[in-house]
DRENTORKOL-3810 file (N, C-alpha, C; in nm, 4 decimals):
REM DRENTORKOL-3810
@n.u->8.5676; n.v->6.2796; n.w->-0.0875; ca.u->8.4738; ca.v->6.3299; ca.w->0.0062; c.u->8.3847; c.v->6.4328; c.w->-0.0403
@n.u->8.2943; n.v->6.4147; n.w->0.0513; ca.u->8.1566; ca.v->6.5545; ca.w->0.0253; c.u->8.1323; c.v->6.5658; c.w->0.1293
@n.u->8.2162; n.v->6.6169; n.w->0.2373; ca.u->8.1777; ca.v->6.6510; ca.w->0.4081; c.u->8.1184; c.v->6.7955; c.w->0.3450
@n.u->8.0167; n.v->6.8307; n.w->0.5026; ca.u->7.9820; ca.v->6.9705; ca.w->0.4879; c.u->7.9200; c.v->7.0305; c.w->0.3466
@n.u->7.8423; n.v->6.9175; n.w->0.2812; ca.u->7.7847; ca.v->6.9718; ca.w->0.1878; c.u->7.6340; c.v->7.0381; c.w->0.2075
@n.u->7.5496; n.v->6.9905; n.w->0.3072; ca.u->7.4152; ca.v->7.0014; ca.w->0.3134; c.u->7.3239; c.v->6.9106; c.w->0.2281
@n.u->7.4028; n.v->6.7618; n.w->0.1970; ca.u->7.3338; ca.v->6.6629; ca.w->0.1354; c.u->7.2398; c.v->6.5938; c.w->0.2166
@n.u->7.1157; n.v->6.5930; n.w->0.1818; ca.u->7.0217; ca.v->6.5294; ca.w->0.1978; c.u->6.9709; c.v->6.3779; c.w->0.1827
@n.u->6.8729; n.v->6.2995; n.w->0.2155; ca.u->6.8415; ca.v->6.1572; ca.w->0.1644; c.u->6.8942; c.v->6.0480; c.w->0.2040
@n.u->6.8844; n.v->5.9291; n.w->0.1507; ca.u->6.9541; ca.v->5.8380; ca.w->0.1791; c.u->7.1269; c.v->5.8025; c.w->0.0885
@n.u->7.1950; n.v->5.7354; n.w->0.1256; ca.u->7.3301; ca.v->5.7015; ca.w->0.0821; c.u->7.2885; c.v->5.5803; c.w->-0.0581
@n.u->7.3478; n.v->5.6629; n.w->-0.1681; ca.u->7.3490; ca.v->5.5649; ca.w->-0.2958; c.u->7.3499; c.v->5.4280; c.w->-0.2849
@n.u->7.2919; n.v->5.3573; n.w->-0.3163; ca.u->7.3282; ca.v->5.1728; ca.w->-0.3261; c.u->7.4664; c.v->5.1926; c.w->-0.4166
@n.u->7.4896; n.v->5.2342; n.w->-0.5000; ca.u->7.6167; ca.v->5.2468; ca.w->-0.6057; c.u->7.7404; c.v->5.2357; c.w->-0.4893
@n.u->7.7361; n.v->5.3462; n.w->-0.4007; ca.u->7.8038; ca.v->5.3506; ca.w->-0.3120; c.u->7.8771; c.v->5.2268; c.w->-0.2688
@n.u->7.7994; n.v->5.1597; n.w->-0.2128; ca.u->7.8778; ca.v->4.9883; ca.w->-0.1509; c.u->7.9067; c.v->4.9122; c.w->-0.2286
@n.u->7.9424; n.v->4.9397; n.w->-0.3870; ca.u->7.9575; ca.v->4.8643; ca.w->-0.4647; c.u->8.0850; c.v->4.9112; c.w->-0.4993
@n.u->8.1242; n.v->5.0268; n.w->-0.4334; ca.u->8.2360; ca.v->5.0596; ca.w->-0.4953; c.u->8.3697; c.v->4.9841; c.w->-0.4215
@n.u->8.4247; n.v->4.8686; n.w->-0.4832; ca.u->8.5100; ca.v->4.7860; ca.w->-0.4127; c.u->8.6269; c.v->4.8153; c.w->-0.3476
@n.u->8.6321; n.v->4.9336; n.w->-0.4063; ca.u->8.8008; ca.v->4.9821; ca.w->-0.3941; c.u->8.8241; c.v->5.1120; c.w->-0.3424
@n.u->8.7145; n.v->5.1575; n.w->-0.3108; ca.u->8.6868; ca.v->5.2737; ca.w->-0.2427; c.u->8.7795; c.v->5.2489; c.w->-0.0681
@n.u->8.9149; n.v->5.3527; n.w->-0.0771; ca.u->8.9567; ca.v->5.3752; ca.w->0.0551; c.u->8.8775; c.v->5.4586; c.w->0.1752
@n.u->8.8641; n.v->5.5719; n.w->0.1344; ca.u->8.7764; ca.v->5.6521; ca.w->0.2212; c.u->8.6529; c.v->5.6810; c.w->0.1857
@n.u->8.5659; n.v->5.6773; n.w->0.2814; ca.u->8.4300; ca.v->5.7336; ca.w->0.2657; c.u->8.3767; c.v->5.8505; c.w->0.3548
@n.u->8.3548; n.v->5.9525; n.w->0.2971; ca.u->8.3815; ca.v->6.0437; ca.w->0.4134; c.u->8.2669; c.v->6.1437; c.w->0.3717
@n.u->8.1525; n.v->6.1114; n.w->0.4449; ca.u->8.0479; ca.v->6.1919; ca.w->0.4591; c.u->7.9628; c.v->6.3050; c.w->0.5708
@n.u->8.0332; n.v->6.2755; n.w->0.6207; ca.u->8.0103; ca.v->6.3936; ca.w->0.7697; c.u->7.9697; c.v->6.4935; c.w->0.7555
@n.u->7.8579; n.v->6.5809; n.w->0.8677; ca.u->7.8001; ca.v->6.6888; ca.w->0.8606; c.u->7.7555; c.v->6.7296; c.w->0.7343
@n.u->7.6430; n.v->6.6293; n.w->0.6839; ca.u->7.5360; ca.v->6.6606; ca.w->0.6141; c.u->7.4384; c.v->6.6193; c.w->0.6709
@n.u->7.3140; n.v->6.5931; n.w->0.6062; ca.u->7.1832; ca.v->6.5381; ca.w->0.6589; c.u->7.1384; c.v->6.3849; c.w->0.5685
@n.u->7.2290; n.v->6.2814; n.w->0.5673; ca.u->7.1797; ca.v->6.1935; ca.w->0.5287; c.u->7.0785; c.v->6.1165; c.w->0.6187
@n.u->7.0238; n.v->6.0168; n.w->0.5831; ca.u->6.9323; ca.v->5.9718; ca.w->0.7106; c.u->6.9090; c.v->5.8386; c.w->0.6309
@n.u->6.8308; n.v->5.7679; n.w->0.7304; ca.u->6.7785; ca.v->5.6068; ca.w->0.7277; c.u->6.9334; c.v->5.5061; c.w->0.7431
@n.u->6.9077; n.v->5.3857; n.w->0.7536; ca.u->7.0093; ca.v->5.2970; ca.w->0.8063; c.u->7.1264; c.v->5.3102; c.w->0.7220
@n.u->7.2624; n.v->5.2635; n.w->0.7762; ca.u->7.3710; ca.v->5.2160; ca.w->0.7275; c.u->7.3356; c.v->5.0793; c.w->0.6470
@n.u->7.3414; n.v->5.0454; n.w->0.5297; ca.u->7.3377; ca.v->4.9319; ca.w->0.4557; c.u->7.4751; c.v->4.8196; c.w->0.4751
@n.u->7.3570; n.v->4.7097; n.w->0.5043; ca.u->7.4467; ca.v->4.5956; ca.w->0.5184; c.u->7.5558; c.v->4.5643; c.w->0.3800
@n.u->7.5120; n.v->4.6813; n.w->0.3033; ca.u->7.6234; ca.v->4.6097; ca.w->0.1996; c.u->7.7803; c.v->4.6741; c.w->0.1763
@n.u->7.7895; n.v->4.7550; n.w->0.3210; ca.u->7.9073; ca.v->4.7721; ca.w->0.3424; c.u->8.0055; c.v->4.7146; c.w->0.3255
@n.u->7.9684; n.v->4.5752; n.w->0.3400; ca.u->8.1141; ca.v->4.4786; ca.w->0.3579; c.u->8.1483; c.v->4.4492; c.w->0.2095
@n.u->8.0794; n.v->4.5101; n.w->0.1193; ca.u->8.1451; ca.v->4.5341; ca.w->-0.0084; c.u->8.2755; c.v->4.6044; c.w->-0.0297
@n.u->8.2640; n.v->4.6933; n.w->0.0736; ca.u->8.3882; ca.v->4.7985; ca.w->0.0614; c.u->8.5466; c.v->4.7394; c.w->0.0987
@n.u->8.5943; n.v->4.6576; n.w->0.0644; ca.u->8.6899; ca.v->4.5480; ca.w->0.0923; c.u->8.8150; c.v->4.6315; c.w->0.0928
@n.u->8.8483; n.v->4.7624; n.w->0.0127; ca.u->8.9399; ca.v->4.8134; ca.w->0.1130; c.u->8.9504; c.v->4.9740; c.w->0.1654
@n.u->8.8294; n.v->4.9390; n.w->0.2463; ca.u->8.7883; ca.v->5.0833; ca.w->0.2993; c.u->8.8753; c.v->5.0764; c.w->0.4551
@n.u->8.9346; n.v->5.2055; n.w->0.4169; ca.u->9.0405; ca.v->5.2230; ca.w->0.5525; c.u->8.9878; c.v->5.3154; c.w->0.6791
@n.u->8.9001; n.v->5.4063; n.w->0.6380; ca.u->8.8342; ca.v->5.5401; ca.w->0.7126; c.u->8.6654; c.v->5.5308; c.w->0.6501
@n.u->8.5953; n.v->5.5862; n.w->0.7579; ca.u->8.4910; ca.v->5.5628; ca.w->0.7524; c.u->8.4107; c.v->5.6974; c.w->0.9001
@n.u->8.3958; n.v->5.8122; n.w->0.7807; ca.u->8.3467; ca.v->5.9106; ca.w->0.8743; c.u->8.1814; c.v->5.9466; c.w->0.8096
@n.u->8.0925; n.v->5.9291; n.w->0.9299; ca.u->8.0093; ca.v->5.9543; ca.w->0.8775; c.u->7.9166; c.v->6.0305; c.w->1.0069
@n.u->7.9798; n.v->6.0948; n.w->1.0747; ca.u->7.9481; ca.v->6.1617; ca.w->1.2004; c.u->7.8634; c.v->6.2714; c.w->1.1144
@n.u->7.7769; n.v->6.3150; n.w->1.2636; ca.u->7.6903; ca.v->6.4441; ca.w->1.2320; c.u->7.5698; c.v->6.4631; c.w->1.1107
@n.u->7.5269; n.v->6.3246; n.w->1.0959; ca.u->7.4113; ca.v->6.2893; ca.w->0.9707; c.u->7.2984; c.v->6.2647; c.w->1.0188
@n.u->7.2002; n.v->6.2268; n.w->0.9756; ca.u->7.0925; ca.v->6.2104; ca.w->1.0518; c.u->7.0550; c.v->6.0084; c.w->1.0442
@n.u->7.1740; n.v->5.9315; n.w->1.0290; ca.u->7.1271; ca.v->5.8090; ca.w->1.0387; c.u->7.0609; c.v->5.7377; c.w->1.1413
@n.u->7.0153; n.v->5.6617; n.w->1.1324; ca.u->6.9486; ca.v->5.5770; ca.w->1.2425; c.u->6.9140; c.v->5.4324; c.w->1.2790
@n.u->6.8887; n.v->5.3557; n.w->1.3509; ca.u->6.9081; ca.v->5.2288; ca.w->1.3880; c.u->7.0186; c.v->5.1376; c.w->1.4347
@n.u->7.0515; n.v->5.0316; n.w->1.3479; ca.u->7.1629; ca.v->4.9326; ca.w->1.4252; c.u->7.3085; c.v->4.9883; c.w->1.3269
@n.u->7.4324; n.v->4.9480; n.w->1.3547; ca.u->7.4990; ca.v->4.9741; ca.w->1.2586; c.u->7.5752; c.v->4.8291; c.w->1.2477
@n.u->7.5263; n.v->4.7757; n.w->1.1253; ca.u->7.5120; ca.v->4.6348; ca.w->1.0751; c.u->7.6526; c.v->4.5714; c.w->1.0890
@n.u->7.6160; n.v->4.4285; n.w->1.1153; ca.u->7.7239; ca.v->4.3406; ca.w->1.1555; c.u->7.8319; c.v->4.3179; c.w->1.0702
@n.u->7.7644; n.v->4.3397; n.w->0.9192; ca.u->7.8718; ca.v->4.3124; ca.w->0.8274; c.u->7.9762; c.v->4.4012; c.w->0.7976
@n.u->7.9759; n.v->4.5270; n.w->0.9216; ca.u->8.1013; ca.v->4.6208; ca.w->0.8738; c.u->8.2235; c.v->4.5789; c.w->0.9420
@n.u->8.1606; n.v->4.4724; n.w->1.0265; ca.u->8.2940; ca.v->4.4067; ca.w->1.0731; c.u->8.3872; c.v->4.3198; c.w->1.0070
@n.u->8.3292; n.v->4.2985; n.w->0.8922; ca.u->8.3960; ca.v->4.2011; ca.w->0.8071; c.u->8.5235; c.v->4.2620; c.w->0.7650
@n.u->8.4822; n.v->4.4455; n.w->0.7298; ca.u->8.6097; ca.v->4.5142; ca.w->0.6329; c.u->8.6873; c.v->4.5550; c.w->0.7589
@n.u->8.6669; n.v->4.5869; n.w->0.8616; ca.u->8.7685; ca.v->4.5768; ca.w->0.9484; c.u->8.8126; c.v->4.7343; c.w->0.9095
@n.u->8.7537; n.v->4.8780; n.w->0.9060; ca.u->8.8301; ca.v->4.9716; ca.w->0.8803; c.u->8.9196; c.v->5.0481; c.w->0.9726
@n.u->9.0148; n.v->5.1151; n.w->0.9519; ca.u->9.1092; ca.v->5.1781; ca.w->1.0390; c.u->9.0559; c.v->5.2458; c.w->1.1839
@n.u->8.9637; n.v->5.3574; n.w->1.0889; ca.u->8.9046; ca.v->5.4543; ca.w->1.1481; c.u->8.7528; c.v->5.4809; c.w->1.1188
@n.u->8.6670; n.v->5.4746; n.w->1.2062; ca.u->8.5313; ca.v->5.5079; ca.w->1.2403; c.u->8.4916; c.v->5.5887; c.w->1.2884
@n.u->8.4091; n.v->5.7174; n.w->1.2572; ca.u->8.3396; ca.v->5.8085; ca.w->1.2864; c.u->8.1861; c.v->5.8012; c.w->1.3121
@n.u->8.1037; n.v->5.7764; n.w->1.3821; ca.u->7.9930; ca.v->5.7498; ca.w->1.4351; c.u->7.8822; c.v->5.8092; c.w->1.4762
@n.u->7.9667; n.v->5.9472; n.w->1.5814; ca.u->7.8854; ca.v->6.0204; ca.w->1.6770; c.u->7.8161; c.v->6.1177; c.w->1.6205
@n.u->7.7100; n.v->6.1220; n.w->1.6672; ca.u->7.5831; ca.v->6.2545; ca.w->1.6047; c.u->7.5150; c.v->6.2239; c.w->1.4858
@n.u->7.4792; n.v->6.0909; n.w->1.5451; ca.u->7.3813; ca.v->6.0198; ca.w->1.4428; c.u->7.2716; c.v->5.9567; c.w->1.5439
@n.u->7.1559; n.v->5.8662; n.w->1.4908; ca.u->7.1005; ca.v->5.8145; ca.w->1.5868; c.u->7.1040; c.v->5.6749; c.w->1.5876
@n.u->7.1878; n.v->5.6321; n.w->1.5693; ca.u->7.2477; ca.v->5.4883; ca.w->1.6031; c.u->7.2036; c.v->5.4140; c.w->1.7695
@n.u->7.1759; n.v->5.2856; n.w->1.7349; ca.u->7.1269; ca.v->5.2290; ca.w->1.9048; c.u->7.1738; c.v->5.0926; c.w->1.8741
@n.u->7.1982; n.v->5.0453; n.w->1.9455; ca.u->7.2120; ca.v->4.8677; ca.w->1.9980; c.u->7.3736; c.v->4.8583; c.w->1.9788
@n.u->7.4243; n.v->4.7569; n.w->1.9546; ca.u->7.5657; ca.v->4.7272; ca.w->2.0132; c.u->7.6322; c.v->4.7099; c.w->1.8955
@n.u->7.7772; n.v->4.7881; n.w->1.9194; ca.u->7.8727; ca.v->4.7968; ca.w->1.8031; c.u->7.9493; c.v->4.6370; c.w->1.7316
@n.u->7.9409; n.v->4.6055; n.w->1.6052; ca.u->7.9716; ca.v->4.4850; ca.w->1.6157; c.u->8.1314; c.v->4.4269; c.w->1.7032
@n.u->8.1420; n.v->4.3423; n.w->1.7346; ca.u->8.2901; ca.v->4.3244; ca.w->1.8369; c.u->8.3868; c.v->4.3074; c.w->1.7083
@n.u->8.3610; n.v->4.2667; n.w->1.5995; ca.u->8.4367; ca.v->4.2382; ca.w->1.5080; c.u->8.5556; c.v->4.3560; c.w->1.4530
@n.u->8.5028; n.v->4.4799; n.w->1.5149; ca.u->8.5398; ca.v->4.5906; ca.w->1.4867; c.u->8.6589; c.v->4.6266; c.w->1.5754
@n.u->8.6493; n.v->4.5603; n.w->1.6639; ca.u->8.7859; ca.v->4.5547; ca.w->1.8101; c.u->8.9203; c.v->4.4894; c.w->1.7556
@n.u->8.9154; n.v->4.4555; n.w->1.6431; ca.u->9.0509; ca.v->4.4040; ca.w->1.5854; c.u->9.1593; c.v->4.4958; c.w->1.5880
@n.u->9.2614; n.v->4.4146; n.w->1.5734; ca.u->9.4123; ca.v->4.4848; ca.w->1.5512; c.u->9.3943; c.v->4.6116; c.w->1.4420
@n.u->9.3656; n.v->4.5863; n.w->1.3657; ca.u->9.3291; ca.v->4.7102; ca.w->1.2327; c.u->9.2889; c.v->4.8782; c.w->1.2733
@n.u->9.1839; n.v->4.8438; n.w->1.3714; ca.u->9.1240; ca.v->4.9744; ca.w->1.4064; c.u->9.1882; c.v->5.0520; c.w->1.5156
@n.u->9.2317; n.v->5.1740; n.w->1.4687; ca.u->9.3252; ca.v->5.2702; ca.w->1.5289; c.u->9.2221; c.v->5.3859; c.w->1.5978
@n.u->9.1040; n.v->5.4250; n.w->1.5656; ca.u->9.0160; ca.v->5.5052; ca.w->1.6108; c.u->8.9176; c.v->5.4569; c.w->1.6077
@n.u->8.8174; n.v->5.5031; n.w->1.7021; ca.u->8.6818; ca.v->5.4897; ca.w->1.6702; c.u->8.5809; c.v->5.5756; c.w->1.7624
@n.u->8.4853; n.v->5.6846; n.w->1.7307; ca.u->8.3939; ca.v->5.7574; ca.w->1.7832; c.u->8.2714; c.v->5.7353; c.w->1.7823
@n.u->8.1895; n.v->5.6815; n.w->1.9221; ca.u->8.0090; ca.v->5.6760; ca.w->1.8395; c.u->7.9930; c.v->5.7514; c.w->1.9881
@n.u->7.8494; n.v->5.7527; n.w->1.9965; ca.u->7.7550; ca.v->5.8168; ca.w->2.1104; c.u->7.7304; c.v->5.6899; c.w->2.2202
@n.u->7.7734; n.v->5.7571; n.w->2.3177; ca.u->7.7704; ca.v->5.7111; ca.w->2.4477; c.u->7.6291; c.v->5.6651; c.w->2.4861
@n.u->7.6044; n.v->5.5426; n.w->2.5221; ca.u->7.4885; ca.v->5.5227; ca.w->2.5933; c.u->7.3414; c.v->5.5103; c.w->2.4856
@n.u->7.4158; n.v->5.5281; n.w->2.3575; ca.u->7.2914; ca.v->5.5326; ca.w->2.2428; c.u->7.3602; c.v->5.3691; c.w->2.1433
@n.u->7.4787; n.v->5.3826; n.w->2.1611; ca.u->7.5517; ca.v->5.2378; ca.w->2.1217; c.u->7.6290; c.v->5.1560; c.w->2.2082
@n.u->7.6665; n.v->5.0886; n.w->2.2451; ca.u->7.7062; ca.v->4.9905; ca.w->2.3241; c.u->7.8480; c.v->4.9169; c.w->2.2734
@n.u->7.9583; n.v->4.9869; n.w->2.3055; ca.u->8.0666; ca.v->4.9454; ca.w->2.2108; c.u->8.1986; c.v->4.8714; c.w->2.3183
@n.u->8.2101; n.v->4.7439; n.w->2.2961; ca.u->8.2773; ca.v->4.6786; ca.w->2.3781; c.u->8.4468; c.v->4.7288; c.w->2.3641
@n.u->8.4892; n.v->4.8352; n.w->2.2278; ca.u->8.6287; ca.v->4.8586; ca.w->2.2552; c.u->8.6822; c.v->4.9615; c.w->2.2860
@n.u->8.5359; n.v->5.0762; n.w->2.3112; ca.u->8.5387; ca.v->5.2159; ca.w->2.3490; c.u->8.6259; c.v->5.2199; c.w->2.4709
@n.u->8.6944; n.v->5.2923; n.w->2.5301; ca.u->8.7659; ca.v->5.3091; ca.w->2.6354; c.u->8.8019; c.v->5.4282; c.w->2.7135
@n.u->8.7132; n.v->5.5123; n.w->2.6330; ca.u->8.7261; ca.v->5.6543; ca.w->2.7340; c.u->8.6083; c.v->5.7270; c.w->2.6694
@n.u->8.5399; n.v->5.8265; n.w->2.7628; ca.u->8.4487; ca.v->5.8996; ca.w->2.7083; c.u->8.4846; c.v->6.0449; c.w->2.7433
@n.u->8.4336; n.v->6.1702; n.w->2.6833; ca.u->8.4854; ca.v->6.2639; ca.w->2.6951; c.u->8.4479; c.v->6.2923; c.w->2.8284
@n.u->8.4592; n.v->6.4133; n.w->2.8998; ca.u->8.4241; ca.v->6.4552; ca.w->3.0189; c.u->8.3136; c.v->6.4657; c.w->3.0507
@n.u->8.2318; n.v->6.5006; n.w->2.9465; ca.u->8.0718; ca.v->6.5258; ca.w->2.9745; c.u->7.9827; c.v->6.3934; c.w->2.9309
@n.u->8.0591; n.v->6.2910; n.w->2.9375; ca.u->8.0293; ca.v->6.1558; ca.w->2.8624; c.u->7.9438; c.v->6.1569; c.w->2.7551
@n.u->7.9536; n.v->6.2089; n.w->2.6677; ca.u->7.8675; ca.v->6.2247; ca.w->2.5391; c.u->7.9280; c.v->6.1355; c.w->2.4448
@n.u->8.0561; n.v->6.1631; n.w->2.4217; ca.u->8.1153; ca.v->6.0419; ca.w->2.3164; c.u->8.2041; c.v->5.9479; c.w->2.3521
@n.u->8.1897; n.v->5.8241; n.w->2.2982; ca.u->8.2838; ca.v->5.7141; ca.w->2.3509; c.u->8.4130; c.v->5.7282; c.w->2.2181
@n.u->8.5067; n.v->5.7227; n.w->2.2724; ca.u->8.6153; ca.v->5.7136; ca.w->2.1539; c.u->8.7003; c.v->5.5788; c.w->2.2106
@n.u->8.7945; n.v->5.5457; n.w->2.1077; ca.u->8.8906; ca.v->5.4677; ca.w->2.1607; c.u->8.9844; c.v->5.4858; c.w->2.0476
@n.u->9.0770; n.v->5.4690; n.w->2.1475; ca.u->9.2324; ca.v->5.5250; ca.w->2.0431; c.u->9.3071; c.v->5.3933; c.w->2.0669
@n.u->9.4096; n.v->5.3266; n.w->1.9809; ca.u->9.4896; ca.v->5.2067; ca.w->1.9460; c.u->9.5684; c.v->5.2354; c.w->2.1011
@n.u->9.6366; n.v->5.3618; n.w->2.1251; ca.u->9.7218; ca.v->5.3562; ca.w->2.2183; c.u->9.6602; c.v->5.3226; c.w->2.3960
@n.u->9.5447; n.v->5.3302; n.w->2.4168; ca.u->9.4581; ca.v->5.3216; ca.w->2.5508; c.u->9.3695; c.v->5.1745; c.w->2.5056
@n.u->9.3309; n.v->5.0729; n.w->2.3993; ca.u->9.2726; ca.v->5.0106; ca.w->2.3762; c.u->9.2560; c.v->4.9320; c.w->2.4860
@n.u->9.1216; n.v->4.8560; n.w->2.5270; ca.u->9.1447; ca.v->4.7695; ca.w->2.6683; c.u->9.0982; c.v->4.6230; c.w->2.6052
@n.u->9.0877; n.v->4.5454; n.w->2.6582; ca.u->9.0025; ca.v->4.3793; ca.w->2.6702; c.u->8.8526; c.v->4.4236; c.w->2.6222
@n.u->8.7615; n.v->4.4136; n.w->2.5576; ca.u->8.6640; ca.v->4.3832; ca.w->2.5342; c.u->8.5707; c.v->4.3567; c.w->2.6608
@n.u->8.6125; n.v->4.2389; n.w->2.6781; ca.u->8.5412; ca.v->4.1631; ca.w->2.7981; c.u->8.5418; c.v->4.2968; c.w->2.9058
@n.u->8.6262; n.v->4.3633; n.w->2.9604; ca.u->8.5977; ca.v->4.4262; ca.w->3.1210; c.u->8.5825; c.v->4.5685; c.w->3.0920
@n.u->8.5153; n.v->4.5702; n.w->2.9540; ca.u->8.5145; ca.v->4.7208; ca.w->2.9267; c.u->8.3508; c.v->4.7577; c.w->2.9356
@n.u->8.2553; n.v->4.8329; n.w->3.0548; ca.u->8.1207; ca.v->4.8280; ca.w->3.0192; c.u->8.1087; c.v->4.9539; c.w->3.0074
@n.u->8.0417; n.v->4.9752; n.w->2.8986; ca.u->8.0048; ca.v->5.1013; ca.w->2.8323; c.u->7.8417; c.v->5.1203; c.w->2.8793
@n.u->7.7647; n.v->5.0187; n.w->2.9316; ca.u->7.6410; ca.v->5.0830; ca.w->2.9351; c.u->7.5951; c.v->5.1944; c.w->3.0272
@n.u->7.6600; n.v->5.2279; n.w->3.1207; ca.u->7.5877; ca.v->5.3099; ca.w->3.1833; c.u->7.6532; c.v->5.4629; c.w->3.1741
@n.u->7.7085; n.v->5.4906; n.w->3.0833; ca.u->7.7571; ca.v->5.6186; ca.w->3.0166; c.u->7.5955; c.v->5.6860; c.w->2.9335
@n.u->7.6203; n.v->5.8104; n.w->2.9943; ca.u->7.5082; ca.v->5.9279; ca.w->2.9876; c.u->7.4787; c.v->5.9004; c.w->2.8151
@n.u->7.3633; n.v->5.9190; n.w->2.7695; ca.u->7.3335; ca.v->5.9595; ca.w->2.5791; c.u->7.3904; c.v->6.1205; c.w->2.5664
@n.u->7.4345; n.v->6.1299; n.w->2.4310; ca.u->7.4613; ca.v->6.2523; ca.w->2.3998; c.u->7.5294; c.v->6.2462; c.w->2.2614
@n.u->7.5655; n.v->6.3740; n.w->2.2001; ca.u->7.6276; ca.v->6.4009; ca.w->2.1020; c.u->7.7173; c.v->6.4980; c.w->2.0919
@n.u->7.8493; n.v->6.4781; n.w->2.0280; ca.u->7.9376; ca.v->6.5789; ca.w->2.0331; c.u->7.9872; c.v->6.5606; c.w->1.9258
@n.u->8.0875; n.v->6.6838; n.w->1.8945; ca.u->8.2225; ca.v->6.6426; ca.w->1.7509; c.u->8.3300; c.v->6.6542; c.w->1.8373
@n.u->8.4132; n.v->6.5833; n.w->1.7812; ca.u->8.5559; ca.v->6.5699; ca.w->1.8687; c.u->8.6643; c.v->6.6573; c.w->1.8409
END
């Protein structure tokens, strides 16, 4: 874990080659750029915490192939649609910015509407959950 270390720049490509990595905890730094499509190489990844950085762009669809249990994306500049493959039975918790990322598996937003959160206990059907009307913003869980 290298949380809260004021690290800047992009995530080194070598990280995406660590096939046995179980947790990637990079939150509260200043990483930037896009999330690599090589994330699908992290076959054993159970938790991805990249909240509160400067990542941008779309969340790569390849992340759906690894199906982590815990995903924390909030506090970045991601946009677009979260890959629906992420909403499978393994996913226990997901946090993303409302309004910036459309997420079919998010079931609730904080009272201020800034962070979309999904917890396994209250997960709903993706087809019946529209998150497109939620306001944009960023917050910590």
